[in-house]
C-alpha positions as a Markdown table, in Angstrom:
| # | Residue | x | y | z |
|---|---|---|---|---|
| 1 | Unk | -69.7 | -48.2 | 46.4 |
| 2 | Unk | -67.0 | -45.7 | 45.2 |
| 3 | Unk | -66.7 | -44.5 | 48.8 |
| 4 | Unk | -66.0 | -48.1 | 50.0 |
| 5 | Unk | -63.3 | -48.4 | 47.4 |
| 6 | Unk | -61.7 | -45.2 | 48.9 |
| 7 | Unk | -61.2 | -47.3 | 52.1 |
| 8 | Unk | -63.9 | -45.5 | 54.2 |
| 9 | Unk | -65.4 | -47.4 | 57.0 |
| 10 | Unk | -69.0 | -48.6 | 56.8 |
| 11 | Unk | -70.1 | -46.0 | 59.3 |
| 12 | Unk | -68.5 | -43.2 | 57.3 |
| 13 | Unk | -70.1 | -44.5 | 54.1 |
| 14 | Unk | -73.5 | -44.6 | 55.8 |
| 15 | Unk | -73.2 | -41.0 | 57.0 |
| 16 | Unk | -71.8 | -39.7 | 53.7 |
| 17 | Unk | -74.8 | -41.4 | 51.9 |
| 18 | Unk | -77.3 | -39.7 | 54.4 |
| 19 | Unk | -75.9 | -36.2 | 53.9 |
| 20 | Unk | -75.6 | -36.5 | 50.1 |
| 21 | Unk | -79.1 | -37.8 | 49.9 |
| 22 | Unk | -80.5 | -35.1 | 52.0 |
| 23 | Unk | -78.6 | -32.4 | 50.0 |
| 24 | Unk | -80.1 | -33.8 | 46.7 |
| 25 | Unk | -83.6 | -34.3 | 48.1 |
| 26 | Unk | -83.7 | -30.6 | 49.1 |
| 27 | Unk | -83.3 | -29.7 | 45.4 |
| 28 | Unk | -79.8 | -28.3 | 45.6 |
| 29 | Unk | -77.7 | -28.2 | 42.5 |
| 30 | Unk | -74.2 | -29.4 | 42.3 |
| 31 | Unk | -72.4 | -26.2 | 43.0 |
| 32 | Unk | -70.3 | -25.0 | 45.9 |
| 33 | Unk | -72.7 | -22.0 | 46.4 |
| 34 | Unk | -75.6 | -24.5 | 46.9 |
| 35 | Unk | -73.4 | -26.6 | 49.3 |
| 36 | Unk | -72.6 | -23.5 | 51.4 |
| 37 | Unk | -76.3 | -22.6 | 51.6 |
| 38 | Unk | -77.0 | -26.1 | 52.8 |
| 39 | Unk | -74.2 | -26.0 | 55.4 |
| 40 | Unk | -75.6 | -22.7 | 56.7 |
| 41 | Unk | -79.0 | -24.3 | 57.0 |
| 42 | Unk | -77.5 | -27.2 | 59.1 |
| 43 | Unk | -75.6 | -24.7 | 61.2 |
| 44 | Unk | -78.9 | -23.0 | 62.1 |
| 45 | Unk | -80.4 | -26.4 | 62.9 |
| 46 | Unk | -77.7 | -26.7 | 65.6 |
| 47 | Unk | -75.0 | -28.8 | 63.8 |
| 48 | Unk | -71.5 | -28.4 | 65.4 |
| 49 | Unk | -68.5 | -27.7 | 63.4 |
| 50 | Unk | -67.3 | -31.2 | 63.9 |
| 51 | Unk | -70.6 | -32.5 | 62.3 |
| 52 | Unk | -70.4 | -29.9 | 59.6 |
| 53 | Unk | -66.9 | -31.0 | 58.8 |
| 54 | Unk | -68.3 | -34.5 | 58.0 |
| 55 | Unk | -71.0 | -33.0 | 55.7 |
| 56 | Unk | -68.3 | -31.1 | 53.8 |
| 57 | Unk | -66.2 | -34.2 | 53.3 |
| 58 | Unk | -69.3 | -36.1 | 52.1 |
| 59 | Unk | -70.2 | -33.4 | 49.6 |
| 60 | Unk | -66.6 | -33.0 | 48.4 |
| 61 | Unk | -66.4 | -36.8 | 47.8 |
| 62 | Unk | -69.7 | -36.7 | 45.9 |
| 63 | Unk | -68.7 | -33.7 | 43.8 |
| 64 | Unk | -65.4 | -35.4 | 42.9 |
| 65 | Unk | -67.3 | -38.5 | 42.0 |
| 66 | Unk | -69.4 | -36.4 | 39.6 |
| 67 | Unk | -66.2 | -35.0 | 38.0 |
| 68 | Unk | -66.8 | -31.6 | 39.7 |
| 69 | Unk | -63.2 | -31.1 | 41.1 |
| 70 | Unk | -63.3 | -27.4 | 40.9 |
| 71 | Unk | -66.6 | -27.1 | 42.9 |
| 72 | Unk | -65.2 | -29.6 | 45.4 |
| 73 | Unk | -62.1 | -27.5 | 45.8 |
| 74 | Unk | -64.2 | -24.5 | 46.8 |
| 75 | Unk | -65.6 | -26.2 | 49.8 |
| 76 | Unk | -63.6 | -25.6 | 53.0 |
| 77 | Unk | -64.0 | -27.5 | 56.3 |
| 78 | Unk | -64.9 | -25.4 | 59.3 |
| 79 | Unk | -62.4 | -25.2 | 62.0 |
| 80 | Unk | -62.8 | -27.8 | 64.7 |
| 81 | Unk | -61.3 | -27.2 | 68.1 |
| 82 | Unk | -58.9 | -29.8 | 69.0 |
| 83 | Unk | -59.8 | -31.5 | 72.3 |
| 84 | Unk | -57.7 | -34.0 | 74.1 |
| 85 | Unk | -59.2 | -37.5 | 74.1 |
| 86 | Unk | -60.9 | -38.6 | 77.3 |
| 87 | Unk | -59.6 | -41.6 | 79.2 |
| 88 | Unk | -60.2 | -43.4 | 82.3 |
| 89 | Unk | -57.7 | -43.8 | 85.2 |
| 90 | Unk | -56.4 | -47.3 | 85.8 |
| 91 | Unk | -58.4 | -47.7 | 88.9 |
| 92 | Unk | -61.5 | -46.7 | 87.1 |
| 93 | Unk | -61.0 | -49.4 | 84.5 |
| 94 | Unk | -60.5 | -51.8 | 87.3 |
| 95 | Unk | -63.7 | -50.7 | 89.0 |
| 96 | Unk | -65.6 | -51.0 | 85.7 |
| 97 | Unk | -64.5 | -54.6 | 85.3 |
| 98 | Unk | -65.2 | -55.4 | 88.9 |
| 99 | Unk | -68.9 | -54.5 | 88.6 |
| 100 | Unk | -69.6 | -57.0 | 85.8 |
| 101 | Unk | -71.1 | -60.3 | 87.2 |
| 102 | Unk | -68.8 | -63.4 | 86.7 |
| 103 | Unk | -71.8 | -65.0 | 84.8 |
| 104 | Unk | -71.7 | -62.2 | 82.1 |
| 105 | Unk | -68.6 | -63.6 | 80.4 |
| 106 | Unk | -69.4 | -61.9 | 77.0 |
| 107 | Unk | -69.8 | -58.5 | 78.6 |
| 108 | Unk | -66.6 | -58.8 | 80.7 |
| 109 | Unk | -64.6 | -60.0 | 77.7 |
| 110 | Unk | -65.9 | -57.0 | 75.6 |
| 111 | Unk | -64.6 | -54.5 | 78.2 |
| 112 | Unk | -61.3 | -56.3 | 78.7 |
| 113 | Unk | -60.6 | -56.7 | 75.0 |
| 114 | Unk | -61.5 | -53.1 | 74.2 |
| 115 | Unk | -59.1 | -51.9 | 76.9 |
| 116 | Unk | -56.2 | -54.2 | 76.3 |
| 117 | Unk | -56.2 | -54.2 | 72.5 |
| 118 | Unk | -57.3 | -50.7 | 71.6 |
| 119 | Unk | -59.7 | -52.0 | 69.0 |
| 120 | Unk | -62.4 | -49.8 | 67.5 |
| 121 | Unk | -65.9 | -50.8 | 68.3 |
| 122 | Unk | -66.6 | -51.8 | 64.7 |
| 123 | Unk | -63.5 | -53.9 | 64.5 |
| 124 | Unk | -64.6 | -55.7 | 67.8 |
| 125 | Unk | -68.1 | -56.4 | 66.3 |
| 126 | Unk | -66.6 | -57.8 | 63.1 |
| 127 | Unk | -64.0 | -60.0 | 64.9 |
| 128 | Unk | -64.3 | -63.7 | 63.9 |
| 129 | Unk | -63.1 | -66.6 | 66.0 |
| 130 | Unk | -60.9 | -67.6 | 63.0 |
| 131 | Unk | -59.1 | -64.2 | 63.4 |
| 132 | Unk | -57.6 | -65.3 | 66.7 |
| 133 | Unk | -54.3 | -67.0 | 66.9 |
| 134 | Unk | -54.5 | -68.7 | 70.2 |
| 135 | Unk | -51.0 | -70.2 | 70.1 |
| 136 | Unk | -49.3 | -66.8 | 69.5 |
| 137 | Unk | -51.8 | -64.7 | 71.4 |
| 138 | Unk | -52.6 | -62.5 | 68.4 |
| 139 | Unk | -55.7 | -61.1 | 66.7 |
| 140 | Unk | -55.8 | -60.2 | 63.0 |
| 141 | Unk | -58.0 | -57.1 | 62.5 |
| 142 | Unk | -59.3 | -57.4 | 59.0 |
| 143 | Unk | -60.5 | -54.6 | 56.9 |
| 144 | Unk | -60.5 | -52.0 | 59.7 |
| 145 | Unk | -60.7 | -48.3 | 59.1 |
| 146 | Unk | -58.8 | -47.5 | 55.9 |
| 147 | Unk | -59.2 | -51.1 | 54.7 |
| 148 | Unk | -55.8 | -52.2 | 56.2 |
| 149 | Unk | -55.4 | -55.5 | 58.0 |
| 150 | Unk | -53.2 | -55.4 | 61.0 |
| 151 | Unk | -52.0 | -57.8 | 63.7 |
| 152 | Unk | -52.7 | -56.9 | 67.4 |
| 153 | Unk | -51.0 | -58.7 | 70.3 |
| 154 | Unk | -53.3 | -59.9 | 73.0 |
| 155 | Unk | -52.2 | -60.5 | 76.6 |
| 156 | Unk | -52.3 | -64.2 | 77.5 |
| 157 | Unk | -54.8 | -63.8 | 80.4 |
| 158 | Unk | -57.2 | -62.3 | 77.8 |
| 159 | Unk | -56.7 | -65.2 | 75.5 |
| 160 | Unk | -57.7 | -67.4 | 78.4 |
| 161 | Unk | -60.8 | -65.3 | 79.0 |
| 162 | Unk | -61.7 | -65.8 | 75.3 |
| 163 | Unk | -61.3 | -69.6 | 75.6 |
| 164 | Unk | -63.5 | -69.6 | 78.8 |
| 165 | Unk | -66.2 | -67.5 | 77.0 |
| 166 | Unk | -66.2 | -69.7 | 73.9 |
| 167 | Unk | -66.5 | -72.8 | 76.1 |
| 168 | Unk | -69.6 | -71.4 | 77.6 |
| 169 | Unk | -71.3 | -70.7 | 74.3 |
| 170 | Unk | -73.7 | -73.1 | 72.7 |
| 171 | Unk | -74.1 | -71.4 | 69.3 |
| 172 | Unk | -72.0 | -72.1 | 66.2 |
| 173 | Unk | -71.6 | -68.4 | 65.0 |
| 174 | Unk | -68.2 | -67.6 | 63.3 |
| 175 | Unk | -68.2 | -64.3 | 65.1 |
| 176 | Unk | -66.5 | -63.9 | 68.5 |
| 177 | Unk | -69.3 | -61.7 | 70.0 |
| 178 | Unk | -72.9 | -62.4 | 69.2 |
| 179 | Unk | -76.3 | -61.0 | 70.2 |
| 180 | Unk | -77.6 | -63.1 | 73.2 |
| 181 | Unk | -81.4 | -62.1 | 73.1 |
| 182 | Unk | -82.0 | -62.9 | 69.4 |
| 183 | Unk | -83.1 | -66.3 | 68.3 |
| 184 | Unk | -80.5 | -66.3 | 65.5 |
| 185 | Unk | -77.0 | -65.6 | 67.0 |
| 186 | Unk | -75.9 | -62.8 | 64.7 |
| 187 | Unk | -72.8 | -60.8 | 65.3 |
| 188 | Unk | -73.1 | -58.2 | 68.0 |
| 189 | Unk | -74.1 | -54.7 | 67.0 |
| 190 | Unk | -72.2 | -51.5 | 67.9 |
| 191 | Unk | -75.4 | -50.3 | 69.6 |
| 192 | Unk | -75.4 | -53.3 | 72.0 |
| 193 | Unk | -71.7 | -52.7 | 72.8 |
| 194 | Unk | -72.5 | -49.1 | 73.6 |
| 195 | Unk | -75.4 | -50.2 | 75.8 |
| 196 | Unk | -73.2 | -52.7 | 77.7 |
| 197 | Unk | -70.6 | -50.0 | 78.5 |
| 198 | Unk | -73.2 | -47.5 | 79.5 |
| 199 | Unk | -74.9 | -50.0 | 81.8 |
| 200 | Unk | -71.8 | -51.0 | 83.6 |
| 201 | Unk | -70.3 | -47.6 | 83.5 |
| 202 | Unk | -73.3 | -46.4 | 85.4 |
| 203 | Unk | -72.8 | -49.1 | 88.1 |
| 204 | Unk | -69.1 | -48.2 | 88.4 |
| 205 | Unk | -69.8 | -44.4 | 88.4 |
| 206 | Unk | -67.7 | -43.7 | 85.3 |
| 207 | Unk | -68.6 | -42.3 | 81.9 |
| 208 | Unk | -67.3 | -44.8 | 79.3 |
| 209 | Unk | -67.7 | -45.5 | 75.6 |
| 210 | Unk | -65.8 | -47.8 | 73.3 |
| 211 | Unk | -63.6 | -44.9 | 72.2 |
| 212 | Unk | -62.9 | -43.9 | 75.8 |
| 213 | Unk | -61.5 | -47.4 | 76.4 |
| 214 | Unk | -59.4 | -47.1 | 73.2 |
| 215 | Unk | -58.1 | -43.8 | 74.5 |
| 216 | Unk | -57.4 | -45.3 | 77.8 |
| 217 | Unk | -55.4 | -48.1 | 76.3 |
| 218 | Unk | -53.2 | -45.7 | 74.3 |
| 219 | Unk | -52.7 | -43.3 | 77.2 |
| 220 | Unk | -51.8 | -46.0 | 79.7 |
| 221 | Unk | -49.4 | -47.6 | 77.2 |
| 222 | Unk | -47.7 | -44.3 | 76.6 |
| 223 | Unk | -47.4 | -43.6 | 80.4 |
| 224 | Unk | -45.8 | -47.0 | 80.8 |
| 225 | Unk | -43.1 | -46.0 | 78.3 |
| 226 | Unk | -44.2 | -47.9 | 75.2 |
| 227 | Unk | -42.8 | -46.5 | 72.0 |
| 228 | Unk | -45.3 | -44.3 | 70.3 |
| 229 | Unk | -44.7 | -46.0 | 66.9 |
| 230 | Unk | -45.7 | -49.3 | 68.4 |
| 231 | Unk | -48.9 | -47.8 | 69.8 |
| 232 | Unk | -49.5 | -46.3 | 66.3 |
| 233 | Unk | -49.2 | -49.6 | 64.7 |
| 234 | Unk | -51.5 | -51.4 | 67.3 |
| 235 | Unk | -54.2 | -48.7 | 67.0 |
| 236 | Unk | -54.0 | -48.8 | 63.2 |
| 237 | Unk | -53.3 | -45.1 | 62.7 |
| 238 | Unk | -51.9 | -44.4 | 59.2 |
| 239 | Unk | -50.3 | -41.1 | 60.4 |
| 240 | Unk | -48.1 | -40.7 | 63.5 |
| 241 | Unk | -49.6 | -37.3 | 64.1 |
| 242 | Unk | -52.9 | -39.0 | 65.0 |
| 243 | Unk | -51.2 | -41.0 | 67.7 |
| 244 | Unk | -49.1 | -38.1 | 69.0 |
| 245 | Unk | -52.2 | -36.5 | 70.5 |
| 246 | Unk | -51.8 | -39.0 | 73.4 |
| 247 | Unk | -48.4 | -37.5 | 74.2 |
| 248 | Unk | -50.4 | -34.3 | 75.0 |
| 249 | Unk | -52.6 | -36.3 | 77.4 |
| 250 | Unk | -49.5 | -37.8 | 79.1 |
| 251 | Unk | -47.8 | -34.4 | 79.4 |
| 252 | Unk | -51.0 | -32.9 | 80.9 |
| 253 | Unk | -51.0 | -35.9 | 83.4 |
| 254 | Unk | -47.4 | -35.1 | 84.3 |
| 255 | Unk | -48.0 | -31.5 | 84.7 |
| 256 | Unk | -50.9 | -32.1 | 87.1 |
| 257 | Unk | -48.7 | -34.4 | 89.1 |
| 258 | Unk | -46.0 | -31.8 | 89.2 |
| 259 | Unk | -48.4 | -29.1 | 90.4 |
| 260 | Unk | -49.7 | -31.4 | 93.1 |
| 261 | Unk | -46.1 | -31.8 | 94.4 |
| 262 | Unk | -45.9 | -28.0 | 94.8 |
| 263 | Unk | -42.2 | -28.0 | 94.3 |
| 264 | Unk | -42.1 | -24.4 | 93.1 |
| 265 | Unk | -44.2 | -23.3 | 96.0 |
| 266 | Unk | -41.8 | -24.9 | 98.4 |
| 267 | Unk | -38.8 | -23.2 | 96.8 |
| 268 | Unk | -40.2 | -19.7 | 96.7 |
| 269 | Unk | -42.2 | -19.8 | 99.9 |
| 270 | Unk | -41.2 | -17.1 | 102.4 |
| 271 | Unk | -40.8 | -19.6 | 105.2 |
| 272 | Unk | -37.5 | -21.4 | 105.1 |
């Protein structure tokens, strides 16, 4: 509960709980030395530095909760190599949408909404019909990562897609997206969303996840000249530095375009 009060997402709380529980079940005492032995063991099991970083954060949070600030301070996160976020090209997004049958309105809308709003998969699954302002073409994202609500503009064509999808539904669930195969129409799970994207991604010949669509949204917005602070606000990033990674993606895109043009080669070629 204390982790939720810190504004952590449900997924993060779940992972923190798992690692702390395992740490305690293995008989470790609450010291930095025991924590380092535990981390070394996980490293031998094949955990990446990115995963170990999450374990460190979980143990530090638990140590602080127990009042062991000094022990928590001794734990240092392993260095995680920064990688540029993967994104699809615009034509790949178009191909992805095109392979979804017209009858699969829910699946089509999931892809369209993830790409045109930049929502996280958890935010998409928690979205309620009451969170949509159809008149102003807005969605209120409630209690997203960091427990901060925000307003996200939605293109009018997508609002029309939402209306069409809701008209085709026969259940009375308060959630925008529901599980179709269950007798009780509960809200859709993140696992189902991942499955949907994997299925249609395979048909379209692209590797796609909810986060790839979120990255694609941010990258294409930036390429179109949208102010980075506006993108930051839509994505719900608390720090601008998190959003600025997309400028690196765009610069890399421009560099490749420049190299393809072979302007330098033309200038310095021996043939005039």
